[in-house]
N, C-alpha and C positions, 0 to 999 in steps of 0.2 A: 530590703534587706533582708527576706527572708533568705535569699544566695547565700548572702553574706555571711549570714548565720552558719548555713550547711559546713562553707570555706572554713571557717573558722576552726568549728567541731571539728573536721578535719583533721588537720594542718596540728596547732591545740593540741590535741591528744597525742598523734603525730609527736611533735615537739616534747612534752611530758613525759609521753611512757615512757622514753628514754630516762629520766634523769639525769644523770649523767652527762650524755647527750653523745657519748664515742660508743656507748654500746649500742644506740640504734642504728648506726652502719650497717647497713645491712646488702648483701651484695652486690645490686644492682651500681651500688655506689662508689662499693669499696676497689679502689686499685688495687692492691693489692691480693682481692679475686683475684685480677685478669689472668683469663686463662683462655687459650683457640677450643671452642667448640666444636664438633664435628663440623657444622655449616660453616665457620671459616669466621665470626663474629667471635668478638671481644664479651668476656661474661659483664662484666662493667657498661654502664650506661655512659659513651662517651660521646656520639655525637646526633646532629635533630635532621628529620627531614621534615620540612615546610613545606603549605607554596596554599593553596585555595582548592575547597570544596564548590564546584560550578556547577554540578547536577540536583536537577530540579528538585526541593524537601521542603514541605511545609511547616516541619515541627523541630525537632532538634534532631543533630546528624552527628553519629560516633563515623573517626577516622581513624582503622585501626591496619597496623605496619605488622605482617607478617612475613617470617624471611622466605627466602626462595627455595632454600634448604630444606629437604621435609626432615633433614636430620636436627635441626636445628630446634624443631619443639611447635610448640603454638602460636597462638600469637605474640611477639614481643611486647604492646604495647596500643593503648588507644587511648585517646581523650573525648568530651562530649562535649560538643559548639552548640550554643544555644539555636544557630541555624546556620543552612552553608554561608562560608564564608572562608576566613586567615587562621590556618592550623597550624601546630608544628607539635612534632610528637619525638621526645628523647628515648634512642633507643642506644646499645655496644653497634658498634661498629659492623657494616656487615652490606646483606640486598635486601632492597626489599619490597613485595606488592602492597599499593595500597587499596583500601577499600571505604568508599562512605557506605552508611544503613541508614536507612529513613525510619523512623518506627511509626508506619504509614497506618498500622491498626489499635496504634495507641497506649499498646499495654506495656509498655515499657516495658519491655522487651525484642531485642535488635537480633535480630534469628540473617540465616543465610537467606529467607527468602523477601529481604527485605535491602538486600545490597541493592544502590541505586545510583553508583559510580564507580572507577576505578582508575589504576594507574598503575607505574610498571613493567605491564605486557610481561613476558618469557620470562624476560633477562631479568627483572625486576628494576629498581634503584639502589644507586650503589653511595656508603657514605663511608667512609674513613675516621678516624679516629682524634675527633679537635674539630671536624668537618661538619659543615653545612650544605644537603641537600634541597639548595631551594629552587622556587619556579615551577613546584610539581602542581598538574593542576587535575584534582580526582572530578574524574564526569562520564558520563554514560558514554556507549553499555555498560552495560556492569560487568562485563567477564563473565571467567568459569567461573561457577559453586563452586566454595568453600569449602563448605563436609565439615557441616556439625555446629555449630559459631552460633551462639547463643549467650547472649551478654545483657541483665538486667540493670538496669537504667532504674534502681531504688535510691536516689540522691545521695548516695556515699559518696561518688566519684562528681562533683562540678563540672557547671559549662565552665571552658580555659575563658581565658582573659582575655579582650580583644586589644590590638593596642591601637592608643592614641584616646583612649578609654576614658571618659571624664570622669573624677574622681576626689571625693573633699581628702586630703590632709589623713585624716583622723578618721579615716575609714578604714575599717574590722579589717577588709586582706592587707595591709599593713600593717597589723600589731609587732609586739616585740617576738607571739610563736609562731607565729609562717614567717618571718627575719631569721629562728634560731632554725626553722625546716627548713626554710633555700639552702646551711647551713651545715645539717646533719645530713639530711634526706631531700638531695635537690632532686632524685626523680618523683616522688610528690609532689614536687611546690612544682614542677616542669609541668606536671599534669592538667595542675587547676589553675596556672598564671600564667606559663608558658614566664615571659622572656621579652618586657613588653615596653613602652614608653605610657605614662599616664599624662593626663593635664587636670589641672585647677578650676584652668579658667576656656570659654569657648575661643579659638584661635579668629584673631581679627586681622584680613594682611593688611601685612605695610608692618605689623609690629611685631619684634624680633625676640624668640624660642629663649629662652637661655634652660639650657639642658642638666639636673642634675643629677650626680651617679653616688649612689652611696657605695659602704667600704665591707669589711667581712659581717654578718650577723649583722647586715643595716637593711633600714625598707626607708620611704620617701619620709616618714618622720622624724627620722635623724635633724632632717633640713629645716625642722618645724620654727626657728628663731629666722632663718635663711629667708622663711615662704611667706612669714608674716609682715617684717621688715621691705621685703622687697615688692614695694606700691606704687613703684614709678608705671604708666599708665606704658610707655613704650616697650616695653617688656612682658612677653608671656611666659610662663613657668609652666614646664614637663622635667619628669620626675622616673627613668631608668630604673626599673625594679626587675629583678633577676634573682637566681641563687647563687648566692656566693658560692656553693659547694663545686660548683663544676670548673671544670680547664678555663684560665683567663681567657686565652683565646677565642675558647666558644666562645665566649662571652662578649669580646669584643668583636664578634663574627652575628653575631643577631644583634648587637647593636646597629650597629656596622644598615641591617635587612630593615628593620626599625624605623632609622632616619629614612631610608630612601621611600620604605611604605608611608610617610608621615608630610614627605614633600610631592609624592602622590597624592595624596590628600589635600594638602594645604598649599602646598608650591609657594615657602616662603624660601631666602636664599641666605641670608643671615642666619647662623645662629652663637650661642657661648655656649660650651662645656665647659661646668664646674664639680669639679670630681672630688673624694672626700677615702684617705687610705688605701687599699686594696682598689679600690674606684681608682684612681688616677694613674695606674697599670693600667686598667685597661682601656684609660681614656686615649695614652697616650702611644696605647698596643694599634689603637683602630685609629689613629691620627698619620702615626709611622704607615701603616701596611695599605689605609683602603685610601684614592685617592677622591675625598669627598666633591676637591673642587671639579672633577668630569661630573661628575652627579646634577654640577648647578647650587650645590652647596658648600658655601664660605664660612668657614668656623674663625671667624676672625679671633676671639678669645681661647684660651685655655686658660683653666686655673686650678689648680692643687693646691690641694691641705691637707697639711699629716702624709703626706704621703712618703711608705717606706721604699726609695729607689734599692736600698740594699737586699730586701728581705727583714723575714722575721725571724727571730731569733727563735720562737714557739712554734712555728715552722717544721725549724731544723728538730727541736724538740718529738714535735710530734710525728717526724718522721723514723722515729727512731723507734716509737712502743711497736709491739711483739705482732704485733695484726693490724688492724683496723688502718685502712688511709683514704684519705678522704680527696679526689680530684685536687681541688684549688690548691693542696697543700704542696706539691709538686711544682708547682707558681709561685709560691711567693715563699719558699725554705730560701737562704739565704747563697743558693749554690744551684738555682733554677737560674734553664738554660733560656727560660721567657722570660726572664726580666737582662739575664742578658744581651738577647737580641732587641729587644723592647729597648733599651738604648741606647744601642750601639745604632739605631738606624735614628733619623731626624726627624722631626717635624715636620709639616708646611711650613717652607718660608714666610707668604704671607698672614702665618696664625702666630700672635703676641701671644705667650708666653709669661705667666707670674706664676711664682710658686710661692707658696702661704708656711708654713713649720712653725713648729711652738719650741718655745726654748728651755719646757719645764713637760715637755715629750717624751713617758718613759716607755713606749713601745716602739716613736718611729726611731727615736734619738736620736744619734749626729746621722744615719743616714737617709734622713725627707732633704737634705744639703749635699746629697753625696753630686758629685761632677759631672756626671754624665747626663744630667737629670738639666742641672744646674747649669750647665756652658750655654742650653738651647733660654737660659730664662733672659728676659726682658726686665724684670724686676723677683726681686727676692723682697719676703716681708715677712720680720719676726714677730713674734710674740710674747709673750708672756703668760705661756697657755699651753696643757695637756691637751692628749693627741683626741681627746672627745669636747674640750670646753673650748677648741678651737670653733667649733659649732657653734658655740653659746653663748658670744665674746663680742660685746657692744664699739670697741676698740677691732678686732678683726673684720665685723662686717660694714663696717664708717671706709673700712677701706679696698671692701672689695669693691664695696658700691661704688668709689672712687674712681677705682682700673674701669669698673664694666663700661660708669658713665663715658667715660674717656678712651676708651677703645675701640667700643661700638658704636662711638658718632657718626 
C-alpha cells in the first residue's frame, strides 16, 4: 500500500491545489493553448505512444519520449515502470524517439549511461492528434547518446499501472481526488495510471467479463452498488479507468488496445459492456469504429445508463469561457462532431443494445433518448431516478441483471 499512498498524495495534491479545478488546467492540457511549435507538434497533450519495453533490466524502468526535432526542446514526457513491460506515454502530436533507462547502479537517478533500449530510429515514431502509435518495441541496443539526461526517481512520480491488474474496488487509486485529477489534469493522471482495465477477481476460463465504464470525473467506485450485487459466478467484473479530460475518441482507442491485451492474456471470447453517462459515448464509439469481432471478441450485450447522446449544455458554457479549455469538452458539447459521427455510425448487428435512462435526470434530460441512439436499442428502460442515482437504484439493477442474464446466456 506504500505505492498507493504515494500515488494518492501526488494526484490528490494536484486536484486539491486547484481549488475550483478550472484554474488548475495547465498548458499541457489546455486546448486553447494549441499552437504549432517549431518542431511541428502541438502544445497540449493529444496523442499516445504505446508499446512494450523488452530490453533487459532487473529493476524499475524509465521510458522517455523525446521529440525528433531539436527545436522542440528536451524530453516531452516520461513514465516509470516497476519492471520492463507495457507502457503508454501521453504527448503532444509529433514525432518521437523513445528510450528505456535502467537504474543499474541503484542510485535512484536515470542517466545517459543507463540507457538500455530505444525505438524510433532517425525518423522517429509519429502520432497525430487524437491517435495512438501502438505496438512499439523498446529494445537494445541503446542507440545514439542522448546527452545531458538525468532524471531522479525520488518517489514523486509513481510507477505506471499495468493493464489487467487486480485491484479492490476501494483501492486508493480510485478515490474521488484522483477521479477529479483525471478530469482537470489528465496529463498527470496518464503519467500515473495510463488508461487501463482493472479486475477485482481472478479470471477463470469460461467466465464472461462484464466491463464497466464510468463517466466524467468518475472512477470504478461509481459502480459500487452494481459491483456488490452482481455476485453471479458466471461473470467476472472488469473496470475501465481512464482520465475523463482527454478526447473521447482517444479514450475509445485506448480501451480498444486494453481489450486486445486482455484477450491476449485470457483468451475470452464474449463480453458485456456497461457504461454510464459520458462512458456511453466512448463505448458506442468503440463499437461503431473498431471491429472487435475480427479480433475474436464478441460484444454480446451493450448497456448505456444516462448517456447524454446530444451532449452537455454545461460543456457549451465551458467552451465560452475566456481562456482554458479541456480536450474532452470539445467532444461532449451539443455541437460536437464526435457525437455526430458516433451516432451516425451503427453498432454491430450482433450486439444487443439496451438503453437505460432516468425520468428525473436533470443532466442528460431528454437527450438520453435521442432517436439516433435509441433506434439501435433492443430495449429502452426508464426509471424515476437522477443522473447519478441510476447507479444506486434497486429497480435499475434488477432490470439490468434480468437483461444481462437473458442476453448473455
